[in-house]
C-alpha positions as a LaTeX table, in Angstrom:
\begin{tabular}{lrrr}
\hline
Residue & $x$ (\AA) & $y$ (\AA) & $z$ (\AA) \\
\hline
Met1 & 266.34 & 256.58 & 86.44 \\
Asn2 & 263.54 & 258.29 & 84.55 \\
Tyr3 & 264.36 & 261.32 & 82.47 \\
Phe4 & 262.03 & 264.17 & 81.59 \\
Ala5 & 262.34 & 266.95 & 79.04 \\
Val6 & 260.90 & 270.19 & 80.39 \\
Leu7 & 260.24 & 272.75 & 77.66 \\
Tyr8 & 259.57 & 276.30 & 78.75 \\
His9 & 257.83 & 278.74 & 76.44 \\
Tyr10 & 258.39 & 282.48 & 76.80 \\
Ala11 & 259.21 & 285.45 & 74.60 \\
Ala12 & 262.89 & 286.12 & 73.99 \\
Asp13 & 262.50 & 289.72 & 75.13 \\
Ser14 & 260.40 & 288.99 & 78.23 \\
Glu15 & 261.26 & 291.51 & 80.94 \\
Arg16 & 259.47 & 289.34 & 83.48 \\
Ile17 & 261.71 & 286.36 & 82.63 \\
Ala18 & 264.81 & 288.56 & 82.87 \\
Ala19 & 263.73 & 289.86 & 86.29 \\
Ile20 & 263.05 & 286.38 & 87.71 \\
Arg21 & 266.02 & 284.61 & 86.04 \\
Pro22 & 268.36 & 284.85 & 89.09 \\
Glu23 & 265.79 & 283.07 & 91.30 \\
His24 & 265.14 & 280.51 & 88.55 \\
Arg25 & 268.86 & 279.77 & 88.23 \\
Glu26 & 269.21 & 279.42 & 92.00 \\
Phe27 & 266.34 & 276.91 & 91.99 \\
Leu28 & 267.94 & 274.92 & 89.15 \\
Gly29 & 271.33 & 275.12 & 90.86 \\
Glu30 & 269.85 & 273.42 & 93.92 \\
Leu31 & 268.41 & 270.68 & 91.70 \\
Leu32 & 271.79 & 270.31 & 89.98 \\
Asn33 & 273.49 & 269.86 & 93.37 \\
Gln34 & 270.93 & 267.14 & 94.17 \\
Gly35 & 271.73 & 265.33 & 90.92 \\
Ile36 & 268.31 & 266.03 & 89.42 \\
Val37 & 269.16 & 268.51 & 86.67 \\
Val38 & 271.13 & 266.92 & 83.83 \\
Gly39 & 271.30 & 270.08 & 81.75 \\
Ser40 & 269.41 & 273.29 & 81.16 \\
Gly41 & 269.56 & 276.44 & 79.14 \\
Pro42 & 267.74 & 278.80 & 76.82 \\
Tyr43 & 267.34 & 278.23 & 73.12 \\
Thr44 & 269.74 & 280.41 & 71.14 \\
Asp45 & 267.72 & 280.92 & 67.96 \\
Gly46 & 266.21 & 284.21 & 69.15 \\
Asn47 & 262.70 & 282.77 & 69.57 \\
Gly48 & 262.78 & 282.47 & 73.37 \\
Gly49 & 262.11 & 279.46 & 75.53 \\
Ala50 & 264.36 & 276.95 & 77.22 \\
Leu51 & 264.96 & 273.23 & 77.69 \\
Ile52 & 265.66 & 271.53 & 81.01 \\
Ile53 & 266.47 & 267.83 & 81.30 \\
Ile54 & 265.85 & 266.27 & 84.71 \\
Arg55 & 266.25 & 262.77 & 86.08 \\
Leu56 & 264.12 & 261.30 & 88.82 \\
Pro57 & 263.84 & 257.84 & 90.39 \\
Glu58 & 262.58 & 254.97 & 88.24 \\
Ser59 & 259.13 & 255.15 & 89.84 \\
Ala60 & 258.67 & 258.85 & 88.95 \\
Thr61 & 255.96 & 259.96 & 86.56 \\
Ala62 & 255.45 & 263.08 & 84.47 \\
Glu63 & 253.13 & 264.26 & 87.24 \\
Asp64 & 256.00 & 263.96 & 89.73 \\
Ala65 & 258.21 & 265.96 & 87.39 \\
Ala66 & 255.50 & 268.61 & 87.09 \\
Glu67 & 255.13 & 268.86 & 90.87 \\
Leu68 & 258.87 & 269.41 & 91.18 \\
Met69 & 259.01 & 272.00 & 88.41 \\
Asp70 & 255.98 & 273.80 & 89.85 \\
Arg71 & 258.44 & 275.13 & 92.46 \\
Asp72 & 260.46 & 276.98 & 89.79 \\
Pro73 & 260.06 & 280.75 & 90.26 \\
Phe74 & 259.34 & 281.08 & 86.52 \\
His75 & 256.25 & 278.93 & 87.10 \\
Leu76 & 255.35 & 280.26 & 90.56 \\
Lys77 & 255.39 & 283.87 & 89.35 \\
Gly78 & 253.47 & 283.20 & 86.13 \\
Ala79 & 256.31 & 284.18 & 83.80 \\
Leu80 & 255.90 & 281.29 & 81.36 \\
Ser81 & 253.51 & 281.39 & 78.42 \\
Gly82 & 253.54 & 277.58 & 78.39 \\
Arg83 & 255.32 & 274.50 & 79.62 \\
Asp84 & 255.55 & 270.94 & 78.34 \\
Ile85 & 256.91 & 268.06 & 80.39 \\
Arg86 & 257.49 & 264.80 & 78.60 \\
Pro87 & 259.16 & 261.53 & 79.52 \\
Trp88 & 262.40 & 261.16 & 77.60 \\
Asn89 & 264.51 & 258.12 & 76.81 \\
Pro90 & 268.19 & 259.03 & 76.33 \\
Val91 & 269.09 & 255.96 & 74.26 \\
Leu92 & 272.52 & 257.40 & 73.45 \\
Asn93 & 273.91 & 259.42 & 76.31 \\
Ile94 & 276.86 & 260.32 & 78.49 \\
Phe95 & 274.91 & 260.31 & 81.76 \\
Gly96 & 276.30 & 257.03 & 83.07 \\
Asp97 & 273.00 & 255.50 & 84.17 \\
\hline
\end{tabular}
């Protein structure tokens, strides 16, 4: 499996994020049910943003990860101020891969 760290950038007090969050969580819930989402959640330091870890087949690239995450309502509705997607190697992990 290939893992990707998806970092979302948005203001902690974003009303737009708050309004779209239920759709975003439904989207991620579907990915979780498919075994794609490993973990996700907002940062808790008061600065906004979130981290999502996804796993895709061994042949997947960062571009494949971006295409998948382009379907997130946060992205579709322009609620993010930025997004970074980077390949990630979980050398120590509990994922069982």
